[in-house]
N, C-alpha and C positions, 0 to 999 in steps of 0.2 A: 174332580170329575167324576165321573160312575161311569161305567162300562156298560154296553148296551148292543142289541143285536147278535149279543153272544159271542162278542170280543173277545170276553175272558175265556174263553175254550178254545175260539178261534187261533187267534195270535199264539195262545201256546203250542197248539198244535202243527199252525207254518213256521214258525220261527222260532220255537223253544221260548223256555219259559223264564231266561234272562233277557231275552227281547223283549218278550211279550211283559211281563214286570216293567222295563223301562219305560213303555210307551202307558200302560196303563195305572201304574202304579204312581207316587208321588213325584217323582223325575217328569211326567207326562212329557218323555223323549220323541220329538218329531224327526224320525231319520230323514235325511237328504234321501235324493231319488237313488243314488249310488248305494248309499246305507242300506234303505229298503231290497234292494235286487241282493245284494251281499248276505241277507238274512232268509232271503225268503218270501218277505212281503208280497211283491210283485215277481213276475216272471217275466219282464225286460224294460227296459228305459229307453225310451225314443226321444227325439228331437225335429223339430219341422213338422212336416205335419203330422198331427200325432192320430185325427182319423184314414189316413193313407196307412200309416204304420201298422194300426189297430187290425183293419179291413185287409191285410197283408198276411198280418200273423193269423186270424183268423180261419182266411183261406188256405193258408199254409200246414194248420192244423185239421181244417177237414180234409184235405189230401190227403195226411198222413192218418186219418180214421184216429186221431187223440180224442178223446172223451174225458170232459171235466167231471171228475167224479166229487160231488159237493160235501155229501157224507155216506159213511159205512153202514153197510146193514147193521141194524143194534142201536145207531148213534142218535136216533129219532127221537128217543125218550130220555135220554140225556141233554140232546137241544131243546127239549121244549123244560126242561127243569131250569138248565142253566137260563134261557129267556125268562121262566116266571121270577127268578130268584134276581136278575136283573133288571125286570121289569119293576120288581117292587122296591130295589134300592134307588133306581131311578125316579120312581113316584115319591119316594119320602123327602128324595134332593130337593124336590121342583118344590116340596113346599118347607123347605128348613128354614129356617130364621136365617141364617148364612145367605143361602140363593135369595130369597126376598128382598132383605138388604142389600143387593148386592145390583138387583133391579130395580129398588127406590131410588138408588144413590144415582146408577145409569139416567133413569126418566129424568131427576132434578138435575142432575148435568147440560142432560140433553133440551133441558128448559120444558119438559113435559109432565106441567105440575101436577095433571090433572090426572094422567097414567101414574104418575108416582105414588098419590094415594089410593093407588089399588095395592100395591106391596106395602102400604106400612100399617 
């Protein structure tokens, strides 16, 4: 699993280095909704009408004047560098023998032999 979208930067900033490493490291941890809330990955957990809950949350934040700060001044260059590094790692992963072998195996398993030859 290769981090992308600056997740190697954002995850650590949002939830700390331990939880970030669990998610994008070898463990590939997928937190439950409750765990995601606990570590700061999400701001709320809802059930039922998710769209209505999201609308209500957005309206509440707007009424409170809450502003979502995506990144701080001076962070843009860091994000560009992280994105470039992650993009390179992703590009290398996509053409790696391991990835291509898995794609080939999955295509064969699904009976898509013509597609499978693309990965061989």
